C-alpha positions as CSV (number, residue, x, y, z in Angstrom):
1,X,0.2,-6.6,1.1
2,X,-1.5,-8.9,-1.2
3,X,-2.3,-8.4,-4.6
4,X,-6.0,-8.8,-4.9
5,X,-7.5,-8.6,-8.2
6,X,-10.6,-9.8,-7.3
7,X,-8.6,-12.4,-5.9
8,X,-10.9,-15.2,-6.7
9,X,-10.7,-14.8,-10.4
10,X,-7.0,-14.2,-10.5
11,X,-6.1,-17.1,-8.3
12,X,-8.5,-19.4,-10.1
13,X,-6.4,-18.4,-13.2
14,X,-3.2,-19.3,-11.3
15,X,-4.6,-22.7,-10.6
16,X,-5.9,-23.2,-14.0
17,X,-2.8,-21.7,-15.6
18,X,-1.9,-24.6,-17.8
19,X,-4.8,-27.0,-17.9
20,X,-2.4,-29.9,-18.5
21,X,-0.9,-29.3,-15.1
22,X,-4.1,-28.6,-13.2
23,X,-4.4,-32.0,-11.5
24,X,-1.5,-31.3,-9.1
25,X,-2.9,-27.8,-8.4
26,X,-6.3,-29.3,-7.6
27,X,-4.6,-31.7,-5.2
28,X,-2.9,-28.8,-3.5
29,X,-6.1,-27.0,-3.2
30,X,-7.6,-29.9,-1.3
31,X,-4.6,-29.6,1.1
32,X,-4.5,-25.9,1.6
33,X,-6.9,-23.4,0.0
34,X,-4.3,-22.0,-2.4
35,X,-6.9,-19.5,-3.8
36,X,-6.2,-17.2,-1.0
37,X,-2.7,-18.1,-0.1
38,X,-1.3,-15.7,-2.7
39,X,-3.8,-13.2,-1.2
40,X,-4.3,-9.6,-1.9
41,X,-1.8,-9.4,-4.7
42,X,-4.4,-9.8,-7.2
43,X,-6.7,-7.1,-6.0
44,X,-4.0,-4.6,-6.5
45,X,-3.9,-5.4,-10.1
46,X,-7.4,-4.1,-10.5
47,X,-6.5,-0.6,-9.5
48,X,-7.7,1.9,-12.0
49,X,-8.3,5.6,-11.1
50,X,-4.8,6.4,-9.7
51,X,-2.1,7.6,-12.0
52,X,-0.2,9.2,-9.2
53,X,3.6,9.8,-9.4
54,X,5.5,7.0,-7.7
55,X,7.8,9.5,-6.0
56,X,7.2,13.1,-5.2
57,X,10.7,14.7,-5.1
58,X,9.2,17.8,-3.5
59,X,8.6,15.9,-0.2
60,X,12.2,14.8,0.2
61,X,13.4,17.9,2.1
62,X,11.8,17.0,5.5
63,X,11.6,13.9,7.7
64,X,8.3,13.0,9.4
65,X,8.8,12.2,13.1
66,X,5.3,11.9,14.4
67,X,1.7,12.0,13.2
68,X,-1.6,12.4,15.0
69,X,-4.7,11.5,13.1
70,X,-7.9,12.8,14.7
71,X,-10.6,11.3,12.5
72,X,-14.4,11.8,12.3
73,X,-16.1,8.7,10.8
74,X,-19.6,7.3,10.3
75,X,-19.6,3.9,8.5
76,X,-23.0,4.7,7.0
77,X,-21.4,7.6,5.1
78,X,-18.7,7.5,2.4
79,X,-16.7,10.3,3.9
80,X,-14.0,11.1,6.3
81,X,-12.7,14.3,8.0
82,X,-10.7,15.6,10.9
83,X,-7.3,17.1,11.8
84,X,-3.9,15.6,11.1
85,X,-1.0,17.0,13.0
86,X,2.5,16.3,11.5
87,X,5.8,16.8,13.3
88,X,8.6,17.1,10.9
89,X,12.4,17.9,10.9
90,X,13.9,20.0,8.1
91,X,16.5,18.0,6.0
92,X,17.3,21.3,4.2
93,X,16.2,24.8,4.9
94,X,12.5,25.1,4.4
95,X,10.3,28.0,3.4
96,X,7.5,25.8,2.0
97,X,6.3,22.4,2.9
98,X,4.5,20.0,0.5
99,X,2.1,17.4,1.9
100,X,0.1,15.2,-0.3
101,X,-3.7,14.9,-0.3
102,X,-6.0,14.0,-3.2
103,X,-7.3,17.0,-5.0
104,X,-11.0,16.1,-4.5
105,X,-10.6,16.4,-0.7
106,X,-11.2,19.8,0.9
107,X,-8.7,21.5,3.2
108,X,-10.4,24.0,5.5
109,X,-7.4,25.2,7.5
110,X,-3.7,24.7,8.2
111,X,-2.3,26.1,11.5
112,X,1.0,26.2,13.2
113,X,1.0,27.0,16.9
114,X,-2.4,28.6,16.5
115,X,-1.4,30.7,13.5
116,X,-3.2,30.1,10.2
117,X,-0.9,29.4,7.3
118,X,-1.4,30.2,3.6
119,X,-1.5,27.2,1.3
120,X,-2.4,26.1,-2.2
121,X,-4.1,22.7,-2.8
122,X,-3.4,21.9,-6.5
123,X,-4.8,19.5,-9.0
124,X,-1.8,17.2,-8.6
125,X,-2.9,16.3,-5.1
126,X,-0.2,18.5,-3.4
127,X,-0.8,21.0,-0.5
128,X,1.9,23.7,-0.9
129,X,2.1,25.3,2.6
130,X,4.0,28.6,3.1
131,X,5.9,28.6,6.4
132,X,5.9,31.8,8.3
133,X,9.7,31.8,8.5
134,X,12.5,29.7,7.3
135,X,12.8,26.4,9.1
136,X,16.6,25.7,9.5
137,X,18.0,22.3,8.7
138,X,17.7,20.0,11.7
139,X,15.0,22.0,13.4
140,X,11.8,20.1,14.4
141,X,8.4,21.8,14.0
142,X,4.8,20.8,13.4
143,X,1.5,21.9,11.7
144,X,-2.1,20.7,11.7
145,X,-4.3,20.2,8.6
146,X,-8.1,20.2,9.0
147,X,-9.8,18.5,6.1
148,X,-12.8,16.4,5.0
149,X,-14.3,14.9,1.9
150,X,-15.4,11.7,0.1
151,X,-12.3,9.9,-0.8
152,X,-12.0,8.4,-4.3
153,X,-11.2,4.7,-4.1
154,X,-8.0,3.6,-5.9
155,X,-9.6,0.4,-7.1
156,X,-8.7,-2.0,-4.4
157,X,-9.7,0.6,-2.0
158,X,-7.7,3.5,-0.6
159,X,-11.1,4.2,1.1
160,X,-14.2,2.1,0.9
161,X,-17.7,2.3,2.4
162,X,-20.1,-0.6,2.1
163,X,-22.2,-3.0,4.2
164,X,-22.1,-6.5,5.6
165,X,-25.3,-8.2,6.6
166,X,-27.0,-4.8,6.5
167,X,-24.5,-3.1,8.8
168,X,-22.3,-0.3,7.4
169,X,-18.5,-0.5,7.3
170,X,-15.7,1.7,6.2
171,X,-12.1,0.6,5.7
172,X,-8.9,1.9,4.1
173,X,-6.2,0.2,2.0
174,X,-3.5,2.5,0.9
175,X,-0.8,0.4,-0.9
176,X,0.8,1.6,-3.1
177,X,-0.4,5.2,-3.8
178,X,-3.7,5.5,-1.9
179,X,-2.7,7.0,1.5
180,X,-3.1,10.5,0.1
181,X,-6.6,9.5,-1.0
182,X,-8.0,9.8,2.5
183,X,-5.5,11.6,4.7
184,X,-2.8,14.4,4.2
185,X,0.5,12.6,4.3
186,X,3.9,12.0,2.9
187,X,3.6,8.7,1.1
188,X,7.0,8.2,-0.5
189,X,9.1,5.1,0.3
190,X,11.9,7.3,1.7
191,X,10.6,8.2,5.1
192,X,9.0,6.2,8.0
193,X,7.0,7.9,10.6
194,X,8.6,7.3,14.0
195,X,5.4,7.3,16.0
196,X,1.6,7.5,15.3
197,X,-1.5,8.3,17.3
198,X,-4.9,7.5,15.7
199,X,-8.1,8.8,17.2
200,X,-11.3,7.5,15.6
201,X,-14.6,9.2,16.5
202,X,-17.6,7.2,15.4
203,X,-21.3,6.7,16.3
204,X,-22.3,4.4,19.1
205,X,-22.5,0.7,18.2
206,X,-19.3,0.8,16.2
207,X,-15.7,-0.1,16.9
208,X,-12.8,1.8,15.3
209,X,-9.7,-0.3,14.7
210,X,-6.2,0.9,13.8
211,X,-2.5,0.1,14.2
212,X,-0.7,-0.4,17.5
213,X,-2.2,-0.7,21.0
214,X,-5.6,0.5,22.0
215,X,-5.0,3.2,24.6
216,X,-8.5,4.1,25.4
217,X,-12.2,3.7,24.5
218,X,-14.4,6.6,25.7
219,X,-17.9,7.7,25.3
220,X,-18.4,11.2,23.8
221,X,-21.4,13.4,23.3
222,X,-21.8,12.0,19.7
223,X,-20.7,8.4,20.1
224,X,-17.4,6.6,20.8
225,X,-13.7,7.7,20.6
226,X,-11.0,5.1,20.1
227,X,-7.3,6.0,20.7
228,X,-4.7,3.8,19.1
229,X,-0.9,4.3,19.5
230,X,1.8,2.8,17.3
231,X,5.4,3.4,18.5
232,X,7.4,1.7,15.7
233,X,8.5,3.3,12.4
234,X,5.8,2.9,9.8
235,X,5.4,4.1,6.2
236,X,2.2,6.1,5.4
237,X,0.7,3.3,3.2
238,X,0.6,0.9,6.2
239,X,-1.5,3.2,8.4
240,X,-5.2,2.1,8.3
241,X,-8.5,2.3,9.9
242,X,-11.7,0.1,9.8
243,X,-15.0,1.0,11.5
244,X,-18.1,-1.2,11.9
245,X,-20.0,-3.1,14.6
246,X,-17.1,-5.5,15.2
247,X,-17.1,-8.4,17.6
248,X,-13.7,-9.0,19.2
249,X,-12.1,-12.1,20.5
250,X,-8.5,-13.0,21.2
251,X,-6.2,-15.9,20.4
252,X,-3.0,-16.1,22.5
253,X,0.5,-17.2,21.6
254,X,1.7,-18.9,24.8
255,X,5.1,-18.6,26.3
256,X,7.2,-16.6,28.8
257,X,5.9,-13.5,27.0
258,X,2.4,-14.3,25.7
259,X,1.3,-12.4,22.7
260,X,-2.3,-11.4,22.1
261,X,-3.8,-11.9,18.6
262,X,-6.9,-9.7,18.6
263,X,-9.5,-10.5,16.0
264,X,-12.2,-8.0,15.0
265,X,-14.8,-9.8,12.9
266,X,-18.4,-9.2,11.7
267,X,-20.8,-10.6,14.3
268,X,-22.5,-12.8,11.7
269,X,-19.2,-14.5,11.0
270,X,-18.0,-15.0,14.6
271,X,-18.3,-18.7,14.7
272,X,-16.6,-19.2,11.3
273,X,-13.8,-16.9,12.2
274,X,-13.1,-18.5,15.5
275,X,-12.9,-21.9,13.8
276,X,-10.2,-20.5,11.4
277,X,-8.0,-18.1,13.2
278,X,-6.5,-20.4,15.8
279,X,-4.0,-21.6,13.1
280,X,-2.4,-18.1,13.6
281,X,-0.8,-19.3,16.8
282,X,1.3,-22.2,15.4
283,X,2.2,-20.0,12.3
284,X,3.4,-17.3,14.6
285,X,5.5,-19.8,16.5
286,X,7.0,-21.1,13.3
287,X,7.8,-17.7,12.0
288,X,9.4,-16.6,15.3
289,X,11.6,-19.7,15.2
290,X,12.5,-19.1,11.6
291,X,12.7,-15.3,11.2
292,X,13.1,-14.0,14.7
293,X,10.8,-12.5,17.3
294,X,7.6,-10.9,16.0
295,X,8.7,-7.4,15.2
296,X,6.0,-5.5,17.1
297,X,5.8,-7.6,20.2
298,X,5.4,-4.6,22.5
299,X,2.0,-4.0,20.9
300,X,-0.2,-6.7,19.3
301,X,-1.0,-8.7,16.2
302,X,-4.5,-9.0,15.0
303,X,-7.0,-9.3,12.2
304,X,-9.8,-7.0,11.2
305,X,-12.4,-8.3,8.7
306,X,-13.1,-6.1,5.7
307,X,-14.8,-6.3,2.3
308,X,-12.2,-8.1,0.2
309,X,-11.6,-11.8,-0.4
310,X,-7.9,-11.3,0.2
311,X,-6.0,-9.4,2.8
312,X,-3.7,-6.5,3.5
313,X,-0.8,-6.5,6.0
314,X,-1.3,-3.2,7.9
315,X,1.3,-3.1,10.6
316,X,0.0,-5.0,13.7
317,X,-3.5,-5.5,12.2
318,X,-4.0,-7.3,8.9
319,X,-7.3,-6.6,7.2
320,X,-8.8,-9.9,6.1
321,X,-11.6,-10.8,3.7
322,X,-11.4,-14.5,4.8
323,X,-9.5,-16.6,7.2
324,X,-7.7,-19.6,5.7
325,X,-4.2,-20.8,6.5
326,X,-2.6,-19.5,3.3
327,X,-3.9,-16.0,3.7
328,X,-3.2,-15.8,7.4
329,X,0.4,-17.0,6.8
330,X,1.0,-14.5,4.0
331,X,-0.3,-11.5,5.9
332,X,1.5,-12.5,9.1
333,X,4.8,-13.0,7.2
334,X,4.5,-9.4,5.9
335,X,5.0,-8.2,9.5
336,X,8.6,-9.1,9.0
337,X,8.9,-8.7,5.2
338,X,7.2,-5.5,4.2
339,X,6.5,-4.0,7.6
340,X,9.7,-4.4,9.6
341,X,11.9,-4.2,6.5
342,X,10.0,-2.4,3.7
343,X,10.9,-2.4,0.0
344,X,12.7,0.9,-0.7
345,X,11.0,1.4,-4.1
346,X,8.1,-0.2,-5.9
347,X,10.6,-1.7,-8.2
348,X,11.7,-3.8,-5.3
349,X,8.2,-4.9,-4.3
350,X,9.4,-8.5,-4.4
351,X,11.2,-7.9,-1.1
352,X,7.7,-7.7,0.4
353,X,5.5,-10.0,-1.7
354,X,7.8,-12.8,-2.9
355,X,9.1,-13.2,0.7
356,X,5.5,-13.4,2.1
357,X,4.6,-15.8,-0.7
358,X,7.5,-18.1,0.1
359,X,6.9,-17.9,3.8
360,X,3.4,-19.2,3.0
361,X,5.0,-22.1,1.2
362,X,7.3,-22.8,4.1
363,X,4.2,-22.9,6.4
364,X,2.7,-25.5,4.1
365,X,5.9,-27.5,4.4
366,X,6.0,-27.1,8.2
367,X,2.3,-27.8,9.0
368,X,1.1,-30.0,6.1
369,X,4.2,-31.9,4.9
370,X,6.4,-32.4,1.9
371,X,3.7,-33.7,-0.4
372,X,1.6,-30.5,0.1
373,X,4.7,-28.4,-0.3
374,X,5.5,-30.0,-3.6
375,X,2.0,-29.3,-4.8
376,X,2.4,-25.7,-3.7
377,X,5.6,-25.4,-5.7
378,X,4.0,-27.0,-8.7
379,X,1.2,-24.5,-8.7
380,X,3.5,-21.5,-8.1
381,X,6.0,-22.6,-10.8
382,X,3.2,-23.1,-13.3
383,X,1.9,-19.6,-12.7
384,X,5.4,-18.1,-12.9
385,X,6.1,-19.8,-16.3
386,X,2.6,-19.3,-17.8
387,X,4.0,-16.5,-19.9
388,X,7.3,-16.1,-21.6
389,X,8.6,-12.7,-20.3
390,X,8.8,-10.2,-17.5
391,X,11.2,-10.0,-14.5
392,X,10.7,-10.2,-10.8
393,X,12.3,-6.8,-10.5
394,X,9.9,-4.2,-11.7
395,X,11.3,-1.8,-14.4
396,X,11.1,1.9,-13.4
397,X,8.8,2.6,-16.4
398,X,6.3,0.1,-15.0
399,X,6.0,1.4,-11.4
400,X,2.9,3.5,-12.2
401,X,1.2,0.3,-13.4
402,X,-0.2,-1.1,-10.2
403,X,-1.1,-4.3,-12.0
404,X,2.5,-4.7,-13.0
405,X,3.9,-3.8,-9.6
406,X,1.7,-6.4,-7.9
407,X,1.9,-9.0,-10.7
408,X,0.9,-12.3,-9.1
409,X,3.0,-14.1,-11.6
410,X,6.2,-12.1,-11.0
411,X,6.2,-10.2,-7.7
412,X,4.6,-13.1,-5.9
413,X,5.1,-16.5,-7.6
414,X,8.3,-16.3,-9.6
415,X,10.0,-14.4,-6.8
416,X,8.7,-17.0,-4.3
417,X,10.2,-19.8,-6.4
418,X,13.5,-17.9,-6.7
419,X,13.7,-17.8,-2.9
420,X,13.2,-21.6,-2.8
421,X,16.0,-22.0,-5.3
422,X,18.2,-19.7,-3.3
423,X,17.5,-21.7,-0.2
424,X,18.6,-24.9,-1.9
425,X,21.7,-23.1,-3.3
426,X,22.8,-21.8,0.1
427,X,21.5,-24.7,2.3
428,X,18.7,-24.4,4.8
429,X,20.9,-23.2,7.7
430,X,22.6,-20.5,5.6
431,X,19.3,-19.3,4.1
432,X,17.6,-19.0,7.5
433,X,20.6,-17.2,9.0
434,X,20.7,-14.9,6.0
435,X,17.1,-13.9,6.4
436,X,17.6,-13.1,10.0
437,X,20.7,-11.1,9.2
438,X,18.7,-9.1,6.6
439,X,15.8,-8.5,9.1
440,X,18.1,-7.4,11.9
441,X,20.7,-5.3,9.9
442,X,20.9,-2.0,11.7
443,X,20.6,0.0,8.5
444,X,17.5,-1.9,7.3
445,X,15.5,-3.0,10.4
446,X,12.4,-0.8,10.7
447,X,13.5,1.0,7.6
448,X,13.7,0.4,3.8
449,X,15.7,-2.0,1.7
450,X,16.6,-2.4,-1.9
451,X,17.4,-5.6,-3.8
452,X,21.1,-5.0,-3.7
453,X,20.9,-4.8,0.1
454,X,19.4,-8.2,0.4
455,X,21.9,-9.7,-2.2
456,X,24.9,-8.3,-0.2
457,X,23.7,-9.7,3.1
458,X,23.1,-13.2,1.6
459,X,26.5,-13.1,-0.1
460,X,28.2,-12.1,3.2
461,X,26.4,-14.8,5.1
462,X,27.0,-17.6,2.6
463,X,30.3,-16.6,1.2
464,X,28.9,-17.1,-2.3
465,X,28.9,-14.6,-5.2
466,X,25.2,-14.3,-6.2
467,X,25.6,-11.8,-9.0
468,X,24.9,-14.3,-11.8
469,X,22.0,-15.8,-9.8
470,X,20.3,-12.4,-9.3
471,X,21.0,-11.3,-12.9
472,X,19.3,-14.4,-14.3
473,X,16.4,-14.9,-11.9
474,X,15.6,-11.4,-10.4
475,X,16.6,-8.9,-13.2
476,X,16.3,-11.3,-16.1
477,X,13.1,-12.3,-17.8
478,X,11.6,-15.6,-18.6
479,X,12.5,-19.2,-17.7
480,X,14.6,-22.1,-19.1
481,X,13.5,-25.3,-20.8
482,X,15.8,-28.2,-20.2
483,X,16.6,-31.1,-22.6
484,X,18.3,-34.2,-21.1
485,X,19.8,-36.8,-23.5
486,X,21.1,-39.9,-21.7
487,X,22.3,-43.4,-22.0
488,X,24.0,-46.1,-19.9
489,X,27.7,-46.3,-20.9
490,X,28.0,-49.6,-19.0
491,X,25.9,-51.3,-16.3
492,X,26.7,-48.6,-13.7
493,X,27.8,-45.5,-15.7
494,X,25.1,-43.1,-16.7
495,X,25.9,-40.2,-19.1
496,X,23.6,-37.2,-19.3
497,X,24.0,-34.4,-21.8
498,X,22.0,-31.3,-20.8
499,X,20.9,-28.6,-23.2
500,X,18.8,-25.5,-22.5
501,X,16.6,-23.0,-24.3
502,X,15.5,-19.7,-22.8
503,X,12.0,-18.2,-23.2
504,X,13.4,-14.6,-23.4
505,X,16.6,-13.2,-24.8
506,X,17.4,-11.1,-21.7
507,X,19.0,-14.3,-20.3
508,X,21.6,-16.1,-22.4
509,X,21.8,-19.1,-20.1
510,X,20.3,-20.0,-16.7
511,X,23.2,-21.4,-14.8
512,X,22.5,-23.4,-11.7
513,X,21.8,-26.8,-10.1
514,X,19.0,-28.8,-11.8
515,X,17.9,-32.0,-10.0
516,X,17.4,-35.1,-12.1
517,X,15.9,-38.2,-10.7
518,X,16.9,-41.6,-12.2
519,X,15.0,-44.9,-11.8
520,X,16.1,-48.5,-12.2
521,X,14.0,-51.5,-13.2
522,X,13.4,-52.8,-9.6
523,X,11.4,-51.4,-6.8
524,X,13.3,-48.9,-4.8
525,X,15.9,-48.2,-7.4
526,X,15.9,-44.5,-7.7
527,X,18.4,-41.7,-7.0
528,X,18.4,-37.9,-7.2
529,X,21.4,-36.4,-9.1
530,X,22.2,-32.7,-8.9
531,X,23.5,-31.3,-12.1
532,X,25.5,-28.0,-11.8
533,X,24.7,-26.7,-15.3
534,X,27.1,-23.9,-16.4
535,X,26.9,-24.2,-20.2
536,X,24.8,-25.6,-23.0
537,X,25.4,-29.2,-24.0
538,X,27.3,-30.0,-20.8
539,X,28.0,-33.7,-20.3
540,X,27.7,-35.4,-16.9
541,X,28.9,-38.9,-16.0
542,X,27.5,-40.6,-12.9
543,X,28.2,-44.0,-11.3
544,X,24.8,-45.4,-10.2
545,X,24.2,-48.7,-8.3
546,X,21.7,-49.9,-10.8
547,X,20.9,-49.9,-14.5
548,X,18.8,-46.8,-15.3
549,X,15.7,-47.3,-17.4
550,X,14.1,-43.8,-16.9
551,X,15.0,-40.3,-15.9
552,X,13.0,-37.2,-15.0
553,X,14.1,-33.6,-14.9
554,X,13.2,-32.0,-11.5
555,X,10.1,-34.0,-10.8
556,X,9.8,-32.5,-7.4
557,X,9.7,-29.0,-8.8
558,X,12.7,-27.3,-7.0
559,X,13.5,-25.0,-9.9
560,X,11.8,-22.7,-12.3
561,X,11.4,-24.3,-15.7
562,X,8.7,-25.5,-18.1
563,X,8.3,-28.0,-21.0
564,X,11.4,-30.0,-20.0
565,X,12.1,-33.0,-22.2
566,X,14.1,-36.2,-21.8
567,X,15.3,-38.2,-24.8
568,X,16.2,-41.8,-24.0
569,X,19.5,-43.3,-25.0
570,X,18.5,-45.0,-28.2
571,X,17.7,-41.8,-29.9
572,X,21.0,-40.2,-28.8
573,X,23.6,-42.9,-29.7
574,X,24.9,-42.5,-33.2
575,X,25.8,-46.1,-33.5
576,X,22.3,-47.1,-32.4
577,X,20.6,-45.0,-34.9
578,X,22.6,-46.6,-37.6
579,X,22.6,-50.2,-36.3
580,X,19.5,-50.9,-34.2
581,X,15.9,-50.6,-35.3
582,X,12.9,-51.0,-33.0
583,X,9.5,-51.0,-34.7
584,X,6.6,-50.6,-35.0
585,X,6.2,-48.1,-32.2
586,X,3.4,-47.7,-31.2
587,X,2.9,-51.5,-31.4
588,X,-0.2,-53.6,-31.4
589,X,1.1,-57.1,-30.9
590,X,4.7,-57.9,-32.0
591,X,7.6,-55.6,-31.5
592,X,10.7,-56.1,-33.8
593,X,14.2,-55.5,-32.5
594,X,16.9,-55.7,-35.3
595,X,20.6,-55.2,-35.3
596,X,22.8,-55.3,-38.4
597,X,26.1,-55.9,-36.6
598,X,25.0,-58.2,-33.9
599,X,25.7,-55.9,-31.0
600,X,22.7,-56.9,-28.9
601,X,23.6,-59.0,-25.9
602,X,20.2,-59.2,-24.2
603,X,17.0,-57.3,-23.7
604,X,14.4,-56.8,-20.9
605,X,10.9,-55.5,-21.0
606,X,9.5,-53.6,-18.0
607,X,6.3,-51.9,-17.1
608,X,6.4,-48.4,-15.6
609,X,6.3,-49.8,-12.0
610,X,9.6,-51.4,-12.7
611,X,8.3,-55.0,-12.9
612,X,10.2,-57.2,-15.3
613,X,7.7,-58.7,-17.8
614,X,9.9,-60.7,-20.1
615,X,13.6,-61.1,-21.1
616,X,15.6,-62.5,-24.0
617,X,16.7,-66.1,-23.8
618,X,20.2,-66.6,-22.2
619,X,23.2,-67.2,-24.4
620,X,21.7,-65.6,-27.5
621,X,22.7,-67.4,-30.7
622,X,21.0,-65.0,-33.0
623,X,21.8,-61.4,-32.2
624,X,20.4,-59.9,-35.4
625,X,16.6,-60.0,-35.0
626,X,14.1,-60.5,-32.2
627,X,10.3,-60.6,-32.1
628,X,8.9,-59.5,-28.8
629,X,5.3,-60.4,-28.2
630,X,3.6,-57.8,-26.0
631,X,0.3,-59.3,-24.8
632,X,-0.4,-56.6,-22.3
633,X,-2.9,-53.8,-21.8
634,X,-2.5,-50.5,-23.7
635,X,0.1,-48.2,-22.1
636,X,3.7,-47.3,-21.8
637,X,6.5,-49.9,-21.4
638,X,10.3,-49.7,-21.2
639,X,12.6,-51.9,-23.4
640,X,16.1,-52.2,-22.0
641,X,18.7,-53.2,-24.6
642,X,22.1,-54.5,-23.5
643,X,24.7,-54.1,-26.2
644,X,28.4,-54.4,-26.7
645,X,28.7,-50.6,-26.4
646,X,26.5,-50.0,-23.4
647,X,23.0,-50.1,-22.1
648,X,20.2,-48.0,-23.4
649,X,16.4,-47.9,-23.2
650,X,13.5,-47.2,-25.4
651,X,9.9,-46.3,-24.5
652,X,7.4,-48.5,-26.2
653,X,3.8,-47.6,-26.6
654,X,1.3,-50.5,-26.6
655,X,-1.9,-49.6,-28.6
């Protein structure tokens, strides 16, 4: 799904995160509307009323095989009712069955083959149903629950009733604990329903939308009846309905097996929606090339407009509050990551949300180019590092905090950047193949996965041990700050000493490859160096084809870090500290360069564009003292000093 807090305010916060870094985020927003690209994640962090248990152990003794929901709805009324029939197989001998339904809902009857069953609907939202006889392990049976009520919304809406342009609308959004708010179900992440039929009865003038394929639309004595059928395994939280006076249109993914993308939108927004949703077609084509065939191709994909500014990835039908590229990509990516393979606990929510977030970034790269993708990474990294702590993996104690589970900073953005780092660590080809192996693994496809499952598959595919990587970036908290101290040992030998501090003590050191870009004085003199950092204070020596005057740590934002710092050579060479003085700095007119032991061979002054502004006279006679006039505009300049010991540079600030 998408964490939606009121997604607007949350995502504005992501973009504003560190005001010093806002310029690049603004640039990205002009390329792709990033406000919605992290989508519904934020809404989820507004959840309030629910304090439901994450796992109900009492529902683990049966396996749901089939569910039929026969629902009576009227979008002008904040209520729902009907009959839900559940087919279940006993995992152990059963005398009592427990199904979950919020305690404010009313159960009028429960029957099995026409026989009324006794039950207790308790304050914890459990229906304790006494079976007429012991159901033996492996035996399949069914029962039907008739109920009604006014569901209590869980904040970002297990059930909502509102209006658009004066027309009434109802919709559901059950992730993570809201399914039992509006229908009797088993909502734990340990069981997927093999097959679902959804019947929606509603007054004339309305359309009822749900998962799967529309089987029939019939007129009844009281209105309309819509029958939807979904034949792939699905968790309870991904079953959804929406009912209003929708207008439908279809985008088509061409090919030997064309795929319909059905869009159900508010009539007043039809023209706007049609201008936006066509982008779904190239995104679908890109995802099928990258991740494999759309997982529910025998049915459909589509969008149904609802009353949020974000979205929710219900299987085969994403509910959308708006229709921009980022949100469309995120919700579509969930059909693979979250719907085909679903996180096996809310601790592992990053397997849903980080993957959909990074797929959105990959879409930016594919459709909008490398510059926009860099801006996307900048915004995501700045969000991920805007606080000092927390891990991508959700601690068990926090799984009842919906705002923590669906933390935009952790479950979406930091996890998304971790996947980018993993991609670079493994290579594009290995990363892509690993994702496909994960999605197609027989024990995970259309089932549940844990973090260790993903780790094992990526290790098997790449041949790399990823234990340290996951320990630091998924289970560990915080981020690194890098310090690079450098100097030129001779005209072509660059030495860099890398140090690191960590924002949180859970990680003693973030090992990994950190890109460093180095620049020479002349146009086009630049090179990216990859530093495989394994310990603090590690020294690297590189041969470069030019004299370096400036270096930057990860300027293209391929790693998670913040507040990185570079110290130029003069400040790091012990002999230079003792022997060479450059003053005053900042300088107004005359810069003084002095050496006690006559080690200076020459000097050059450059601007930041690499243009040589002036040099020392050839064949220096006096190597002790120099006066360098700087008749230039205020700003930053680079002084390159060639000595008997090596080449180093100093930034000079002209007032």
